[in-house]
C-alpha positions in Angstrom: 0.2 0.1 0.2 1.0 3.3 -0.7 1.6 5.7 2.5 -1.2 8.1 1.1 -3.5 5.0 1.7 -2.3 4.0 4.6 -2.8 7.3 6.0 -6.8 7.7 4.1 -7.3 4.3 6.5 -6.1 5.3 9.2 -8.5 8.7 9.2 -11.4 6.5 8.3 -10.7 4.3 11.3 -10.2 7.2 13.3 -13.6 8.8 12.0 -15.5 5.4 12.3 -14.3 5.1 16.3 -15.1 8.6 16.7 -19.2 7.8 15.3 -19.6 4.4 17.4 -20.0 6.2 21.2 -22.7 8.4 19.1 -23.9 5.7 17.7 -24.9 3.8 21.4 -26.4 7.1 22.5 -29.2 7.2 20.1 -29.6 3.4 20.5 -30.0 4.5 24.0 -33.2 6.9 23.1 -34.6 4.3 20.6 -35.0 2.0 23.3 -38.8 3.0 24.3 -40.2 2.9 20.3 -38.2 -0.5 20.0 -39.6 -2.3 22.6 -43.4 -0.7 21.6 -42.6 -2.2 18.1 -41.6 -5.7 19.4 -44.7 -5.6 21.4 -47.0 -4.6 18.7 -45.2 -7.5 16.5 -45.7 -10.0 19.1 -49.5 -9.1 19.3 -49.8 -9.6 15.7 -47.9 -13.0 15.9 -50.8 -14.3 18.1 -53.4 -13.2 15.4 -51.9 -15.0 12.6 -53.6 -18.6 13.4 -56.8 -17.1 13.4 -56.5 -15.0 10.3 -55.6 -18.4 8.7 -58.4 -20.6 9.6 -60.8 -17.6 8.5 -58.8 -17.8 4.9 -59.2 -21.6 4.7 -62.7 -21.6 5.7 -63.5 -18.9 3.0 -61.7 -20.8 0.2 -63.6 -23.8 1.3 -67.3 -21.4 0.4 -65.5 -20.6 -3.0 -64.4 -24.0 -3.8 -67.7 -25.3 -2.9 -69.8 -22.3 -5.1 -67.5 -23.5 -7.9 -68.2 -27.2 -7.8 -71.5 -26.0 -7.5 -71.6 -23.9 -10.3 -70.1 -26.5 -12.7 -72.3 -29.5 -11.8 -75.3 -26.7 -12.8 -73.9 -25.6 -16.0 -72.6 -22.2 -14.3 -68.8 -20.4 -15.1 -66.8 -22.0 -12.4 -64.0 -19.3 -11.9 -67.2 -16.7 -11.4 -68.9 -18.6 -8.5 -65.5 -19.5 -7.0 -64.6 -15.6 -7.1 -68.1 -14.7 -5.8 -68.2 -17.4 -2.8 -64.6 -16.7 -1.8 -65.8 -12.8 -1.3 -69.2 -13.0 -0.5 -69.5 -16.1 1.1 -72.6 -17.0 2.6 -74.7 -15.0 0.4 -72.8 -16.8 -3.0 -74.5 -19.9 -1.4 -77.9 -18.8 -1.1 -78.1 -17.3 -4.7 -76.7 -20.5 -6.1 -79.2 -22.5 -4.1 -81.9 -20.1 -5.6 -80.9 -20.4 -9.1 -80.3 -24.1 -9.0 -84.3 -24.1 -7.5 -85.7 -21.5 -9.9 -83.5 -24.6 -12.4 -85.4 -27.2 -10.9 -89.0 -25.8 -11.5 -88.3 -24.8 -14.9 -87.2 -28.5 -15.8 -90.2 -29.7 -13.9 
């Protein structure tokens, strides 16, 4: 290494060491915010399993509507997304449409 590069390297190390204590003070001031953030993340982690069960239930509503729509000659993708978004309402509408179809055949 050239002497200039060595001096530049040493100067960089001195500047870095001068900044390190200031960084420690900043970290101490941020501690209440970090503690608050950790608490909020922990609360969110406890809620996740409940939302995954809800998502699975909505998916099953969508799959049921799609299967029923496919068996009655309707668009299964449309009814899958309707069942996914509107769950019970979509099933009731599909039951009503199916009942109307059966009345028309007899």
